[in-house]
C-alpha positions in Angstrom: -0.7 13.9 -42.6 1.9 13.2 -45.1 2.3 15.4 -48.3 4.7 16.2 -51.8 4.3 19.1 -53.3 5.4 19.9 -57.0 5.1 22.5 -60.0 6.3 22.8 -63.5 6.5 19.6 -64.3 6.0 21.1 -68.1 5.0 17.5 -69.6 5.5 17.8 -73.4 8.5 20.6 -73.5 11.3 19.8 -75.9 13.8 21.1 -74.2 17.4 21.6 -76.4 16.1 20.6 -79.6 18.9 21.6 -81.4 20.8 19.3 -79.3 21.8 14.9 -80.2 20.3 14.3 -76.6 16.8 16.2 -77.3 14.8 13.4 -77.4 16.0 11.9 -74.0 15.2 15.5 -72.5 11.8 15.1 -73.7 11.1 11.7 -71.5 12.7 13.3 -68.2 9.6 15.0 -66.7 7.1 12.1 -67.5 10.0 9.9 -66.0 10.5 12.5 -63.1 6.6 12.1 -62.8 6.3 8.8 -62.6 9.1 8.5 -59.6 7.6 11.0 -57.7 4.1 8.3 -57.7 6.4 6.0 -57.0 7.6 7.7 -54.3 4.1 8.7 -53.2 3.0 5.1 -53.3 6.0 3.7 -50.8 6.0 6.2 -48.4 2.5 6.1 -48.1 1.8 9.8 -48.9 -1.7 11.1 -48.7 -1.9 14.3 -50.1 -0.1 15.1 -53.7 -0.1 19.3 -55.1 -0.1 20.2 -58.1 0.7 24.0 -58.1 0.1 24.4 -61.9 2.2 24.4 -65.3 1.2 20.1 -65.3 1.9 20.9 -69.3 3.7 22.9 -71.2 1.1 23.3 -73.8 -2.8 22.3 -73.9 -2.7 18.6 -73.2 -4.1 15.9 -75.5 -6.9 13.7 -74.2 -4.5 10.7 -74.7 -1.9 12.6 -72.5 -4.6 13.3 -69.6 -5.8 9.3 -69.8 -1.6 8.7 -69.2 -1.6 11.2 -66.5 -5.0 10.1 -64.6 -3.7 6.1 -65.1 -0.4 7.4 -62.8 -2.7 8.8 -60.4 -4.5 5.9 -60.3 -1.7 4.1 -59.3 -2.0 5.7 -55.8 -5.7 6.0 -54.9 -4.3 6.4 -50.7 -3.3 9.7 -52.4 -6.0 13.0 -52.8 -4.2 14.6 -56.2 -5.4 18.7 -56.2 -4.3 20.3 -59.6 -4.5 23.6 -60.6 -3.5 25.3 -64.2 -0.8 27.5 -64.6 -0.5 30.1 -67.3 1.0 27.0 -69.9 -2.1 24.8 -69.8 -4.4 27.3 -68.9 -8.2 26.5 -69.1 -9.0 27.9 -72.4 -12.9 27.1 -73.4 -12.3 24.4 -75.5 -9.1 22.9 -72.8 -9.6 19.4 -72.6 -9.0 19.7 -68.2 -12.8 21.0 -68.5 -14.3 17.4 -69.8 -11.6 15.1 -68.3 -13.3 12.4 -66.1 -10.8 12.3 -63.6 -10.4 9.2 -61.0 -11.9 9.2 -57.9 -8.8 10.6 -55.7 -8.4 13.7 -58.4 -9.2 16.8 -57.6 -8.7 19.8 -60.3 -9.9 23.4 -59.0 -11.3 24.7 -62.5 -12.7 28.1 -61.0 -11.0 31.5 -62.2 -11.7 32.5 -58.8 -10.3 31.7 -55.4 -12.4 27.9 -54.4 -11.4 25.1 -52.1 -12.1 21.1 -51.8 -12.3 19.7 -48.7 -10.5 16.2 -48.2 -12.6 14.0 -45.8 -10.7 11.7 -43.7 -7.8 14.1 -43.9 -9.4 17.1 -42.3 -7.7 19.4 -45.0 -9.3 22.1 -47.1 -6.9 23.0 -50.2 -7.9 26.4 -51.5 -6.8 27.3 -55.1 -7.4 28.5 -58.5 -6.8 27.9 -62.0 -5.5 30.2 -65.0 -8.1 30.8 -67.4 -6.1 33.1 -69.7 -2.2 32.9 -69.9 -1.6 36.2 -68.3 -3.3 37.5 -65.2 -1.9 40.8 -63.6 -4.4 41.2 -60.9 -3.1 40.5 -57.2 -5.8 37.3 -56.3 -3.9 36.0 -53.7 -4.7 38.6 -51.3 -7.3 38.7 -48.7 -8.3 35.3 -49.1 -11.6 34.6 -46.7 -10.2 31.0 -45.3 -13.5 29.2 -43.7 -14.4 28.6 -40.2 -13.9 25.1 -38.8 -11.0 22.9 -37.5 -9.4 22.5 -40.7 -5.9 22.4 -41.8 -5.6 25.2 -44.5 -2.9 25.0 -47.8 -3.0 27.3 -50.3 -2.4 25.9 -53.9 -1.0 29.2 -56.0 0.6 30.1 -59.1 2.5 33.1 -59.9 4.8 35.9 -58.4 5.5 38.4 -61.5 3.6 41.6 -63.0 1.7 39.4 -65.6 1.2 36.4 -63.2 -0.8 37.4 -60.4 1.9 39.2 -58.4 2.6 38.6 -55.0 5.5 39.7 -52.5 7.2 37.5 -50.8 5.8 38.3 -47.2 2.4 38.0 -48.1 1.9 35.0 -46.7 3.6 35.2 -43.8 1.2 36.1 -41.3 -1.6 33.7 -43.2 -4.4 31.6 -42.0 -3.1 28.8 -44.0 -0.8 26.3 -42.4 1.2 25.7 -45.5 1.5 27.5 -49.2 2.6 26.0 -52.1 3.7 27.9 -54.6 4.7 27.5 -58.5 6.2 29.2 -61.2 9.3 30.3 -60.6 11.4 27.3 -61.4 14.0 27.5 -58.7 13.4 26.0 -55.7 13.1 27.6 -52.6 11.5 28.1 -49.1 10.4 31.7 -48.8 8.9 31.1 -45.5 10.7 28.1 -43.8 8.2 25.1 -44.2 5.5 27.3 -44.4 5.4 29.4 -47.8 7.2 27.0 -50.4 8.1 27.4 -54.2 8.3 23.9 -55.6 10.5 25.2 -58.9 10.2 22.9 -62.0 10.8 19.5 -61.4 13.2 19.3 -64.2 15.0 22.1 -65.8 13.1 23.5 -69.0 15.6 25.0 -70.6 19.2 25.9 -69.5 18.3 29.0 -67.9 17.0 26.6 -65.1 20.2 26.2 -63.8 21.2 24.0 -60.3 18.9 21.3 -58.7 15.6 20.6 -59.6 13.0 18.3 -57.6 10.1 18.2 -55.1 9.5 18.9 -51.6 7.9 16.5 -49.4 5.9 17.5 -46.1 4.2 16.7 -43.0 1.9 18.4 -41.3 1.3 17.4 -37.4 -0.7 19.4 -34.9 -1.0 22.3 -37.5 3.1 22.4 -37.6 4.4 21.4 -40.7 8.0 20.3 -41.7 9.2 20.3 -45.3 12.4 19.1 -47.2 13.8 19.2 -50.5 14.2 16.2 -52.6 16.7 16.4 -55.7 15.8 14.4 -59.1 18.9 14.2 -60.8 17.5 13.5 -64.5 19.2 16.7 -65.8 20.9 19.5 -64.4 22.0 22.3 -66.2 25.7 23.8 -64.3 26.6 27.1 -64.8 30.4 27.5 -65.9 31.6 31.4 -66.4 35.0 31.5 -68.1 37.6 34.9 -68.1 39.3 34.4 -71.6 42.9 36.9 -71.9 44.3 37.1 -75.5 47.1 34.7 -74.5 44.9 31.9 -74.4 44.0 29.7 -77.4 40.8 28.1 -78.7 42.6 24.7 -78.5 43.4 25.6 -74.4 39.9 27.2 -73.6 38.2 24.2 -75.5 41.0 21.4 -73.2 39.5 23.4 -69.7 36.1 22.5 -70.7 36.4 19.5 -71.5 38.4 18.5 -68.8 35.6 20.0 -66.7 33.2 18.1 -68.1 35.1 15.0 -67.7 34.7 15.1 -63.8 31.1 15.9 -63.7 28.4 13.8 -62.7 26.6 12.3 -66.3 23.4 13.8 -65.3 25.4 17.1 -65.8 25.5 19.9 -68.8 26.9 23.3 -69.2 25.6 26.5 -69.4 29.0 28.1 -70.5 29.9 32.6 -70.4 32.9 33.6 -71.7 34.1 37.0 -70.6 37.1 39.1 -70.9 39.0 40.2 -73.7 40.4 38.6 -76.6 42.7 38.9 -79.8 40.8 41.0 -82.3 42.5 39.2 -84.8 42.0 35.9 -83.5 38.8 35.7 -81.7 37.3 33.1 -79.5 35.1 30.4 -81.6 31.9 30.2 -79.5 30.8 27.3 -82.2 33.7 25.2 -81.4 32.5 25.1 -77.7 28.9 24.9 -78.1 29.5 21.7 -80.4 31.3 19.7 -77.6 29.6 16.8 -75.9 27.2 18.0 -72.8 27.7 21.9 -73.4 24.0 23.2 -73.9 24.3 26.4 -74.8 27.4 29.2 -74.6 27.2 33.0 -74.6 30.0 35.0 -75.6 30.8 38.4 -73.4 34.3 38.8 -74.5 35.2 42.0 -76.0 38.3 42.7 -78.6 41.4 43.7 -76.7 41.8 47.3 -78.4 44.6 49.7 -77.9 42.3 52.8 -77.1 45.2 55.1 -76.7 46.7 53.8 -79.8 43.8 54.0 -82.0 42.9 57.7 -80.3 45.9 59.1 -81.4 45.9 56.9 -84.7 42.6 58.5 -85.9 42.2 61.6 -83.6 40.8 63.6 -86.4 38.2 61.0 -87.5 35.1 59.7 -85.7 37.0 56.8 -84.4 39.5 58.8 -82.0 37.1 61.5 -81.3 34.3 59.2 -80.0 37.4 57.6 -77.7 38.2 61.1 -76.2 34.4 61.5 -75.8 33.8 58.5 -74.1 36.9 58.6 -71.6 36.2 62.4 -70.9 32.7 60.5 -69.1 32.0 58.7 -65.8 33.7 55.6 -66.0 30.8 53.5 -65.0 29.7 49.8 -66.5 27.8 51.3 -69.0 30.3 54.2 -70.3 32.8 51.4 -70.5 30.4 49.0 -72.7 29.5 51.9 -74.8 33.3 52.4 -75.6 33.6 48.8 -76.8 30.5 48.7 -78.0 31.2 51.7 -80.1 34.6 51.3 -81.2 33.9 47.4 -82.7 31.2 49.1 -84.8 33.4 51.9 -85.8 36.4 49.2 -86.8 34.2 47.2 -88.7 32.9 50.2 -90.9 
């Protein structure tokens, strides 16, 4: 049995709202889902697993009609869906009353349920969120029914507020495959068995790295999967070490040169570290305005001469503060306290 496992599509999300490419980014998730549908049709995939957060919010009826149309393009593929914390089943959710096509199975119960797929000898277990937060470990000790079936768990969660579980909870379970969603980074937690699909496309610039879906096949109760990247957008982390000798123009030229050689679908999340001249600090806003820069995080510190400041202000709060901090154990927290404290006192 061939299957595709996706999660966290987040249709309706609006990434990079302040950027000139925002409209293009809004379309990426719909385009990525359409590509999955085309692949399912071309590869004659028999099962499409959607592990929560199909939408970024409560879906509109016209959006559900569009999704159902997409699923109708692959009538040979059974589609099994659960709701996550973003598109949870509120009492007025359109999910609850929408007339899905014959090949679509929505597990709408709040407790573990399953759908038996005739012709595939497969049972898919799962539950949907009926609240935004669920702190109970609902995936523990799931009872798998007797019978000669391939058993799959469709699950969404993994942190304290969203159905917590440990990474090894499913390693020895009776499930032939565990299709997970919620964490946006794709990963095989247990190779070929317990897989976090990751977001189909990144939802914001913190979702760095490649995104896509997993395609797999279960044959004689043995599963094999492979990750398939979709390159509509990828956020690349770029960590830059700044020194007081570097000029603003030189820094901008370096960033521009790095962007020029990168593939067109890549955008950058830049973190500035190091020390800069207090009288001529780095201007992160200028870098933020550059083409394909999604975000700039400025962690630079002013390059203070602490010995000089300590002597100059030895009878004032600033000098005493430096003296006290230098007498303490010089771990990372103390160093940060020294820089932030001196910076605040210098501004005063």
